[in-house]
N, C-alpha and C positions, 0 to 999 in steps of 0.2 A: 567806682562800682567793679565788682569783679567781672573779668572778662571771660573766664572760662565757664563759671557757673552764676550767670548774672539772674536766673530763676530758680528757685530752689523749693520744691514741696517739702511739707512735714507730714508726717502721719504717725497715727499712734492713738492707743485708747486714751483719749483725755479725760474721760470720766474717773481716772483712777489718779489719784494724787502724786504717785510716784511717777508717773507720766507728764500729768499737767505742768508741775512746777519745771523740769528741763525743758519742757516744751516752750514755756514762756521764757525761759534764759536763752535758749537757742534763737526763738523768734525775737527777742530784743537785740541780740548780739548780729544777727544776720540783717536786720533793717538798719542798723547803725551804720554798717558798712555800704547799705545802699542797694542790697541785694532784694529783689521782689520776692516775696514768702507767699506760696500758695498753699491752701488746707481743704479740707472739705467741707461743703457747706453745712454740714450736720454738726461741725464743730460747736461747741456752746462758749469754748473759752472766749474772753475779750482780748483778741490780739490783732495787732496792725496787719492782717493777711488779705489776700485776694481768694474769696471762696468760691467754688465751683462745684461741679460734681466729681466725686471722689473719681470715677471710672475715667474722666478727663485730666486728673492731675500729671500723670507721668508723660502723656502726649505734650503736655504744655511746660514741663520742667526740665532742667539740664542736669539736675541732681535731685535726688529724694533722700531725704534724711528719716528714716524709720527710728522710733523711739517706742521701745517695750522689749518684748522677749523674742524667740525665736519665732512664735506665731506670728507675730505683727512683721518680721521679715518674711514670713513665707507669703504673707498678704501683699506685702510690697512687692513680691517677685511676682505673683500673680497679674499685679496692676502693670507691671513695667516690662511684660513679656515682650509683646509687640512693639513697644517703643525703645526698647533696648537701653532706657534711662539708667544711669548706675545709681547704686544704692549704699548708704550709709547707715550702718546700724550703731544705734546708742543702746546698751544694755540696761533694761528696767525689770527684766524677767527673773527666772531663775538660773538656769545653766547658761544661755547665751553663747552656745557655739557659733551662731552665725552673727548677732549683735554684739561686736567684740569690744566696743569703746566703753570704758566706764564712765559712769557719771563724773567722778573726780576729773578726768581728763577729758570731759567733754568739750568744753569751749576750746581748750589748748588745740585738740585734734581737729574740731570743725576749722579753726584758723589754719592748720597747717595744711589741711586740704584745699581752703581757700587759696592758698599761697602756692599752690600747685605740687606740695610736699606730700606725695601719696603714691600708692600703687593699686593698680587695676587686677582684679581676680576674676577671671571669667569662670562660669559653673554651669556644667550640663544640665539640662531639663530632660525629663522623660517624657514621650507622649504616650497615652495610654488609650486605646482604641477599643471598645466594647461594642462586638458586631452581633446583633441579634439573628435570629434563623430568617427572619423576614429580609434580612439586608439593611436594617434600620442601624445607623451607627452613632456612639457617643463617644466624644473625644475630651480627654483634660489633660492637663500637664501638671507634673512633678517637680518641686525642686528637691524633695526629700525622698519620698517613696511612694509607691504604689502597692496596696494591700488588699489581698484576697481573705476574708474571715469568714468563719463560720457565721450563720445568723440565725437567732430567735430557736435555738436547740442546743443542748448538752452534747450532741453528736458530732463525731470528727468529721470533717470534709475530706472527700478523695477526689484528687485531681492528678493530671499528667502536665509535664512541661515539654516543650520543644525549643529549641535554640537554631535559629534559621532553618527550621523545618525538620531538624534532625531531633529524633526522640532523646531525652535526657532521661526522665525518671516517673514513675506515678508515686504519688505520697498520699500520706493519710495524716491528718493532724488538726490542729486548729487553724491552719492557713499557709500563707506564702507572703514575703516581703520581697520587693524589688526596689532595691535603693541605689541611689546615686552615690557618688563619693561624699557629697554634702551629707546625705542623708545616712550615710554610715554610723555617724554618731547619734542617731536618733533612736527610733524603735528597733531597727536593725540589730544596734547594739546591743540592746537588752535582751534579743534572742541569741546571743553568740556569735553574730556576725562579726567580720573584721573591720577595723578602722581603714579608710582609703584615703590616702591623701588626696586633697582637692584637685591637684594639678593633673592625676590620672584620667584618661577616657576610659572607665571601666564601671561596671556595675555589678552589684552583689545580690545574689537570689539566696534568700534565708527563708528555711522551713520554720514555721512556728508551732513550737511544742510537737515535733514529728513524733509518730508512732514508733517508727523505725529508728534506732540509734543512730545507723549508717547513712540516714537521709542529713547530710552536712551541707553549710553554707557553700556556694559555688561563687567565683569571682570570674567573670567574663568580658571581652572588649565590648565597648560601647557601641561598635558599630552593628553588633548581633542583634537579633530581633528576637523577643521570647514569646511565645506563644503559650498559654493557659487555657485548658479546659477543664470543666468540671465533669467528675464522672458521675454515672446515673446511681444513685443509691436510694433507697426508701427513706424519706425523712431528711434528706438532706438539702438545705439552703445556705446560700453563701452570697455575701456582698462584697463590692470594690469600694473602697476609699482612696482617694489620691491627696497626698498632705493632708491627711487627717477629715478631708471633707467628702461625703457621701457621692459616688458616681453613679451607683444602682445596684440592682440586683444581679447576679449571675446565674444562668441555668445551664443545666448540661448541653442544651442544644445551641449557646452561644460560644463566643470565642473573645478572650481578651488577648491583646496584643500590645507589647510594652517594646518601644525602641526609644532611640536617642530623638529628642526633637531637634529640628532645625535651629529654632533661636537657644539663646544661651542667655543666663542672667549676668551681669556685671556688679560685682561687689568692689567697693571703695575702701582702701584701708589707711590709716595714718601710717607713717613711717616704722612706728613701734610694734608694726602687728607681726605675731610668731604664731604659726599654727600649732607648733611643737609646745609652746608656753601656755597657748590655751588647753590644750590636752593635759598639760602637768597642773594647770590650776584646776579645771572641772572634774578632772578624774584622780587628783592627790597622786600624781606620780612623782617620783624623786624626792619622797619624803621618807625618813627612817623609821620603819614599823616599829622598831623596838621602844621608840620613845610613846610616851603614855601621858595625856593630858588629865590633869585633876579635874 
């Protein structure tokens, strides 16, 4: 039996055949080596696994294997936040910046990890704290980003930002993204934000479709706290999403505070992992633009 990872949880949208097939293959490989495999009790696949409530998987596992796209990896990170259980991602989605193991390399990569041939990569999380005027607080955590966006209207939203209490700017536009280095290749990238190496402790503040062209992305140290307030305007409504999940509506009398969380997420990579190779693969860097394919 593997001494480092004797119990492994598997996660993924098992109803998708692109996920179900590799999930079967990985489970069979793990059980043959004497590893105890855990899965959600909602899984309908007939596999030799121990089923339990999905919320308890990471607390009971030494490693999580997430099979799917980056959405599956974000889901796994939410489950693993408290326990700190490391996550290995097998890509069956589209871009796959987080889930970096390809299906062709899946079994070989899993075997390398089981043999101790891997690297650990810790990623920062953001803590979003939405405080109402009556003092009520909501807290959510993001591996990718926290987004303020206009809601139920075609009007722009107006808001202000502060960093550690120091006024930065007033903004008009479709919203604002506060992203981690992990999230810098997600929504932030499509809005003109920079790509930040995952090893840096920094966050990027990116306006979404700003009305003023001088309103540009800003990179700040992760130790700083960002405060966002919606400005009072007729017909303006806005909401907050955290890693794509709704956190709630924000009003001009509310305050959104975003800071680095105490917890971090640990990703496991096989020895072939190369962040820059992933960028080249997903963003088509390093190719001769003069070549044309028929």
